[in-house]
C-alpha positions in Angstrom: 90.7 96.1 40.8 94.2 97.5 40.7 93.0 100.4 42.0 91.5 99.0 44.6 94.8 97.2 45.9 96.4 100.0 45.8 94.3 101.7 48.0 94.3 98.9 50.7 98.2 98.5 50.3 98.0 102.6 51.3 95.8 101.8 53.8 97.5 98.8 55.4 100.8 100.8 55.4 99.9 103.8 56.7 98.0 101.5 59.9 101.5 100.2 60.6 103.4 102.9 60.3 104.8 104.7 63.8 102.1 107.7 64.5 103.2 111.5 65.9 103.1 112.0 69.6 100.2 113.8 69.6 97.9 111.3 67.6 99.7 108.1 69.8 98.2 110.5 73.1 94.6 110.7 70.9 94.4 107.1 70.0 95.2 106.2 73.9 92.5 108.7 75.1 89.7 107.5 72.1 90.7 103.8 73.4 90.1 104.9 76.5 87.3 106.0 76.3 85.7 103.7 74.4 86.8 100.8 77.1 85.7 102.7 79.8 81.9 103.3 78.1 82.2 99.3 77.5 83.2 98.7 81.3 80.6 100.3 82.8 77.7 99.3 79.8 78.4 95.4 80.5 78.8 95.9 84.4 75.1 97.3 84.1 74.4 94.6 82.0 76.0 91.7 84.3 74.1 92.8 87.4 71.2 93.8 85.4 70.8 97.4 86.4 68.4 99.2 84.4 70.5 102.6 83.1 69.5 106.0 83.2 67.5 107.1 80.0 70.6 109.6 79.5 73.0 106.6 79.6 71.6 105.1 77.1 71.7 107.7 74.4 75.0 108.9 75.5 76.7 105.4 75.4 76.5 105.3 71.6 78.8 108.2 71.0 81.2 107.5 74.2 81.5 104.4 72.2 81.6 105.9 68.5 83.7 109.2 69.4 86.8 107.0 71.1 86.4 104.7 67.8 86.8 107.3 65.3 89.4 108.9 67.7 91.5 105.7 67.8 91.1 105.0 64.0 91.6 108.7 62.6 94.9 108.4 64.8 96.2 105.4 63.2 96.2 106.6 59.9 98.5 109.6 60.3 102.0 109.2 59.9 105.2 110.2 61.3 107.4 111.9 58.4 111.0 111.8 58.8 112.5 115.7 58.6 114.9 116.5 55.9 118.6 115.6 57.7 116.8 112.1 57.7 116.7 111.7 54.3 113.5 114.0 52.9 110.0 113.0 51.9 109.5 108.6 53.2 107.6 107.8 55.4 109.4 105.5 58.2 111.6 104.2 55.1 108.7 104.1 52.6 108.0 106.1 50.0 104.3 107.7 50.1 102.9 107.7 47.1 
């Protein structure tokens, strides 16, 4: 039980830490991709439009890929360089 709590605390800490610049860009791109796909699907449903078969196939992947990009980028961390104090993650030790 203690190991599960430790893993959970590590994941929560990584989720809250600052992301490197590339992963901040990737997070924004993933959220934009998923958000656009959801908006298009909701517009089709709202106006009772039957989408083409390619959209029904692509929609699932657009949501999944975008959400996966965003979630993976949230778990990356920005490490301080050696001049700022060594191997810490925003003043927290990474065990």
